[in-house]
C-alpha positions in Angstrom: 145.0 237.9 78.2 147.8 239.1 75.9 150.7 239.0 78.5 151.1 236.4 81.2 153.7 235.1 83.6 156.6 235.0 84.0 156.5 231.3 84.1 159.6 229.1 85.0 160.9 227.5 81.8 163.8 225.1 81.6 164.5 226.3 78.1 164.1 230.0 78.7 164.5 230.7 82.4 161.8 233.2 83.6 159.7 233.6 80.5 157.0 236.3 80.1 154.5 234.9 77.7 152.9 237.0 74.9 149.7 235.6 73.4 149.6 237.5 70.1 147.1 235.1 68.3 143.5 234.6 69.3 142.5 230.9 69.6 142.6 229.0 67.4 144.2 230.5 64.3 146.7 227.9 63.2 148.2 226.3 60.1 148.0 222.9 61.8 145.4 221.0 63.7 147.6 218.7 65.6 146.3 215.5 67.2 147.9 216.4 70.5 147.1 220.1 70.7 146.0 221.1 74.2 144.1 224.1 72.9 141.8 221.8 71.0 141.3 221.2 67.2 141.6 223.9 64.6 138.3 224.6 63.0 139.9 225.8 59.7 143.6 225.8 59.1 145.1 228.9 57.6 148.4 230.0 56.1 147.9 233.6 55.2 149.0 236.0 58.1 146.4 238.4 59.4 146.4 241.4 61.7 145.0 240.6 65.1 146.3 243.0 67.8 147.8 246.4 67.4 151.6 246.2 68.0 151.5 249.3 70.2 148.8 247.7 72.4 151.0 244.6 72.8 154.0 246.7 73.6 152.1 248.8 76.2 150.7 245.6 77.8 154.2 244.2 78.1 155.5 247.4 79.6 152.7 247.6 82.1 153.2 244.0 83.1 157.0 244.5 83.5 156.4 247.6 85.8 154.2 245.5 88.1 156.9 242.8 88.2 159.6 245.3 88.9 157.6 246.5 92.0 157.7 242.9 93.3 161.4 242.5 92.3 160.5 239.8 89.8 162.9 239.3 86.9 162.3 238.3 83.3 164.8 236.5 81.1 162.8 236.3 77.8 159.7 237.8 76.2 158.2 234.7 74.5 155.6 234.6 71.8 153.7 231.4 72.7 150.1 232.0 71.7 146.9 229.9 71.4 147.8 229.4 67.7 150.7 229.9 65.3 152.5 233.1 66.2 153.8 233.7 62.7 150.2 234.1 61.4 150.4 237.6 63.0 151.0 239.9 60.0 152.3 242.6 62.3 154.6 240.4 64.4 157.7 242.1 62.9 156.4 245.5 64.0 155.7 244.2 67.5 159.2 242.7 67.8 160.8 245.9 66.7 158.9 247.8 69.5 159.9 245.2 72.1 163.5 245.5 71.2 163.5 248.8 73.0 163.1 246.9 76.3 166.5 245.2 76.0 165.1 241.8 77.0 165.8 238.7 74.9 162.9 237.7 72.6 161.8 234.1 71.8 159.3 232.6 69.3 157.9 229.1 69.7 156.6 228.1 66.3 155.3 225.0 64.5 157.7 226.0 61.7 155.1 225.4 59.0 155.2 229.0 57.5 159.0 229.1 57.2 158.8 228.7 53.5 157.7 232.3 53.3 160.7 234.5 53.1 159.1 237.4 55.2 158.5 234.8 58.0 162.2 233.8 58.0 163.1 237.5 58.1 160.9 238.0 61.2 162.4 235.0 62.9 165.9 236.5 62.3 164.9 239.4 64.5 164.7 237.3 67.6 167.2 235.7 69.9 165.7 232.2 70.3 163.5 230.2 67.9 161.9 226.8 68.4 160.6 224.9 65.3 158.4 221.8 65.5 159.5 218.7 63.6 157.2 215.8 64.6 158.1 213.7 61.6 160.0 213.8 58.3 157.7 211.3 56.7 154.8 212.9 54.8 152.1 210.4 55.7 153.0 210.6 59.4 153.3 214.4 59.3 149.8 214.6 57.8 148.4 212.2 60.4 149.9 214.0 63.4 149.9 217.7 62.4 146.9 217.7 60.0 148.3 220.6 58.0 146.6 223.1 55.7 146.1 221.4 52.3 148.5 223.8 50.4 151.5 222.9 52.6 154.3 220.5 51.7 156.6 218.8 54.2 159.6 218.6 51.9 159.3 222.4 51.2 159.1 223.1 54.9 162.1 221.0 55.6 164.1 222.6 52.9 163.2 226.1 54.2 164.2 225.1 57.7 167.7 224.2 56.4 167.9 227.5 54.7 166.9 229.3 57.8 169.3 227.4 60.0 172.2 228.5 57.7 171.2 232.1 57.9 170.1 232.4 61.5 172.5 233.9 64.1 170.5 233.2 67.3 169.7 230.0 69.3 167.8 227.5 67.2 166.0 224.5 68.9 163.6 221.9 67.6 160.7 220.1 69.4 159.3 216.7 68.5 156.2 215.3 70.1 156.5 211.6 70.5 153.2 209.7 70.1 152.7 206.0 70.8 152.5 203.9 67.7 152.7 206.8 65.3 156.2 208.3 65.1 158.4 206.2 67.4 159.3 203.2 65.3 163.0 202.7 64.5 162.8 203.7 60.9 160.9 206.9 61.6 163.3 207.9 64.3 166.4 207.1 62.2 165.1 209.4 59.3 164.3 212.1 61.9 167.8 211.8 63.3 169.3 212.2 59.8 167.4 215.4 59.1 168.1 216.9 62.5 171.8 216.1 62.0 171.7 218.3 58.9 169.7 221.0 60.6 172.1 221.1 63.5 170.0 222.9 66.1 171.5 223.9 69.4 169.1 221.6 71.2 166.7 218.9 70.1 163.7 218.6 72.5 161.6 215.5 72.8 158.1 216.0 74.2 155.2 213.8 75.1 151.5 214.7 75.8 151.1 215.8 79.4 147.6 217.4 79.2 144.3 216.6 77.5 144.7 216.4 73.7 142.6 217.4 70.8 142.3 213.8 69.8 142.1 211.0 72.4 144.3 208.7 70.2 147.3 210.9 70.9 149.0 209.0 73.7 152.4 209.2 75.3 154.8 206.4 74.6 156.0 204.0 77.4 159.2 204.9 79.2 161.3 202.3 77.3 160.2 203.7 74.0 161.1 207.3 75.0 164.5 206.1 76.1 165.1 204.2 72.8 164.3 207.4 70.8 166.6 209.4 73.0 169.4 206.9 72.7 169.0 206.9 68.9 169.2 210.6 68.5 172.0 211.2 71.0 174.3 209.1 68.8 174.3 211.7 66.1 173.1 214.9 67.8 175.1 216.5 70.6 172.4 218.0 72.7 169.0 216.1 73.2 166.7 216.8 76.1 163.3 215.4 77.2 160.7 218.1 77.5 157.9 216.3 79.3 156.1 218.8 81.5 158.9 219.4 84.1 160.0 223.0 84.4 161.9 222.9 87.7 165.6 223.3 88.5 167.0 220.6 86.3 170.4 219.3 87.2 170.6 221.2 90.5 172.9 219.1 92.7 171.3 220.0 96.0 172.5 217.0 97.9 169.0 215.8 98.2 169.2 212.6 96.2 165.4 212.1 95.6 165.0 215.7 94.4 168.1 215.6 92.3 167.3 212.3 90.5 163.7 213.3 89.8 165.0 216.6 88.3 167.6 215.0 86.1 165.5 212.1 84.9 162.7 214.4 83.9 165.2 215.8 81.4 167.5 212.9 80.6 167.3 209.2 81.2 170.1 208.3 83.7 172.2 205.2 83.2 172.8 203.1 86.3 176.4 204.1 86.6 175.4 207.7 86.7 172.8 207.0 89.3 175.5 205.3 91.4 177.7 208.4 91.1 174.9 210.6 92.2 174.2 208.3 95.2 177.8 208.6 96.2 177.8 212.4 95.9 174.6 212.6 98.1 176.0 210.0 100.6 173.1 207.6 99.9 172.9 203.9 99.0 170.8 201.9 96.5 168.0 201.4 99.0 166.6 204.8 98.3 166.5 204.0 94.5 164.7 200.8 95.4 162.2 202.7 97.5 161.5 205.2 94.7 161.0 202.3 92.2 158.5 200.7 94.6 156.7 203.9 95.1 156.4 204.4 91.3 158.5 207.6 91.3 161.1 206.1 89.0 160.9 203.7 86.2 163.7 201.2 85.3 164.2 200.2 81.6 166.7 197.9 80.0 168.3 199.2 76.8 171.2 197.5 75.0 172.4 195.8 78.1 172.2 198.9 80.4 169.6 199.9 82.9 168.3 203.4 82.6 166.0 205.3 85.0 163.3 207.8 84.2 160.9 210.0 86.2 157.6 208.1 86.3 155.6 211.3 86.9 156.5 212.6 83.5 157.1 209.5 81.4 154.1 207.4 82.2 152.2 206.0 79.1 
């Protein structure tokens, strides 16, 4: 299926997915990939689907949605591989521009050294680039890239793109227990992200079966430590751990509100107390949620933080 959704996305609202790459054409074979391992990594773009066929499929899908009064905020290229391996992606984007709907591309960022790729990305409104590590050995272990790729070149090209790009740029980092969450790795990542200056830095953990069983989500306290390190030098950091609901909706229902918020950001105890007061509740409800395993409490630098257990369990 080339077109699917729309699916609710915290990043993109109601996102209509476009699967422009057959599985599993990719430049990486990531440990954590939910589509499975890449049989042979590739870096040369190829033609897969006719741009007119993709455009027509999107138009037909939108017409069906219109009949049901369903809205779409973004047309999002999020295929079963690396979307920029599509040699005709630029043509497809040019056609989709006629629809006056914002366009997003979720990419692993590995092909950004190619100037034509950067030019294609400049055509869209929102771009996500993957940066799991800035250390070559760790990058090779996690992403298992095509042999002709170099991390330093990719990072340099990302910086070039960030300077030129006029849309919304975000990054995504997959946190893996015992691989890229140590203090030194995170500090080096933070330094690079500070230079790149994306609009938002997203931190993810594996939430579905992975290509390699060794790719495990870190414990809640580790996730919180990484978050706290990054937020010191980067203005907007969010956890992206499977939750796609109405984050930060102050409904007055404390249990729903705190689970929504802590799926995105760890909440410090003083913030939890403020939310309790706003919802006219007391600490007993927090204690009950801790006992039920809905929340996790972690101690970090003398403060207690609370995270949504359903999305941060190791």
